[in-house]
C-alpha positions in Angstrom: -7.6 106.5 184.2 -8.2 106.0 180.5 -11.1 103.7 179.5 -10.1 100.6 177.5 -11.7 100.7 174.1 -11.5 98.4 171.2 -13.0 98.8 167.7 -15.2 96.1 166.2 -16.8 96.6 162.8 -16.0 100.3 163.0 -17.7 100.7 166.4 -15.7 101.5 169.6 -16.7 99.2 172.5 -15.6 99.5 176.1 -14.0 96.5 177.7 -15.7 95.2 180.8 -13.7 94.9 184.0 -11.9 91.5 183.8 -12.4 91.2 180.0 -10.3 88.6 178.3 -8.9 88.6 174.7 -7.7 85.2 173.6 -5.3 84.5 170.7 -5.9 81.5 168.4 -3.5 79.6 170.6 -5.7 80.5 173.7 -3.2 82.9 175.2 -4.3 86.1 176.9 -3.6 89.2 174.8 -3.6 92.9 175.7 -5.8 95.0 173.4 -2.8 96.7 171.7 -1.6 93.2 170.7 -4.7 92.5 168.6 -3.8 92.8 164.9 -5.8 95.3 162.9 -8.5 93.5 160.8 -8.3 90.3 162.9 -11.5 88.1 162.7 -13.0 87.5 166.1 -16.0 86.2 168.0 -17.0 88.1 171.1 -19.6 88.3 173.9 -21.0 91.3 175.6 -22.1 91.5 179.2 -25.5 92.7 180.3 -24.4 96.3 180.3 -23.1 96.1 176.7 -19.5 96.0 177.6 -17.1 93.7 175.8 -16.5 90.7 178.0 -14.8 88.0 176.0 -13.0 88.1 172.6 -11.5 85.1 170.7 -9.3 85.7 167.7 -10.1 83.1 165.1 -7.8 80.8 163.1 -8.2 80.8 159.3 -10.1 77.5 159.6 -12.5 78.9 162.2 -13.1 82.0 160.2 -14.0 79.9 157.1 -16.7 78.0 159.0 -20.3 79.4 158.7 -21.7 81.0 161.9 -24.6 78.7 162.8 -26.1 81.4 165.1 -26.6 83.7 162.0 -28.5 81.2 159.9 
């Protein structure tokens, strides 16, 4: 079985079991359906695996990230 990997900021990260990728419309996506260069927010599990990914709308991407202030 091939591991499921995605690339974020040039780094490959393995998807956690049960990981979810959500479109801006909140639909589930398979990793191959994520457009190259899409802006996302994501969370990692305790083991460093990618657990949740949200593709951002243009409006969401334009907002400052309060956690980085």
